[in-house]
C-alpha positions, 0 to 999 in steps of 0.5 A, a space after each residue: 534542457 535536463 530532466 527534472 529532479 523528480 526523485 529529489 523533489 518527491 523525497 519532500 513529500 512525507 508519504 503513509 507506508 503500506 505493505 501490498 500483499 498479492 499471491 499466485 496459484 502454482 501447482 505446489 500450492 498458493 505463494 504469497 508475496 508482499 512488498 512495501 509500497 508508499 504510492 497508495 491514494 484514495 480516488 473515490 469514496 462512492 464507489 471506494 476505490 483506491 490506487 497503487 503504482 508498481 513498476 512495470 514488469 515486476 513480478 509481484 505486479 505480475 501476481 496481482 493481476 494474475 490474482 485480480 485482488 490485493 491487500 493493502 495494510 497500512 503500516 503503524 509506527 512500530 513497523 520499521 523493520 517489516 517495512 525495511 525488510 519487504 522493500 528488498 527485492 523479490 528474493 530477499 523478501 521470500 523469507 520474510 513474507 514467510 515470517 509475517 504476523 498476518 492473516 489471509 484476508 476474508 475477501 481476497 485471501 491476500 495477507 493483512 499484517 496484524 496490527 495495521 489498518 487494512 483494505 482488500 481490493 479487487 481489480 477494477 483498472 490498470 493504466 500502463 504510464 510510463 515506467 509504472 503500471 498504476 492499478 485502481 482497486 475496489 475496496 471490498 472489505 476493510 478495518 482500522 486502528 483509529 489512533 495508532 500512531 503512523 508510519 511515514 516515509 520522508 527524506 529517504 527514511 522512516 518516521 513516526 507521526 504521533 503528535 498529540 496536539 494535532 488538530 481533529 478535522 472532521 471529514 464528513 462535512 462539505 470541503 474535504 477532498 478536493 470537492 471544490 476544486 
């Protein structure tokens, strides 16, 4: 039996594009890092929990685990270049992190990108699964831009979702987010 083409199948699943940020305190001061991710998932509304997945052994994951907190900025459509630059390996993206239009988050100190919806999280749990580590974060604080067009990743490229005809779904009622499964 040949292994499944998981990468090929997942390329057909549109995902939002985010930047996760963490830091490490060093003798020379705080060193921030940020990287593009598309593994953001909402786990629970009460308590508010999210998850992200990182390649096991990555330097970014090490920084996140050492700090015990992180921020996620959900990129709007105009941030394709930011997403591209922060998808590079650590040495290449370090220059771009220094030039980000961002501020330290009030709850965590991790970078929150200007113009993005954002979440600041404290580490709740971690699970080593296959070649990745899944981190579960308790949302400490958040902010959003309700109607900014979204940046999504599909078929190996960045796309914009801005459909003025999109139906509005009210998520406060029953039957949403897997309530009947």
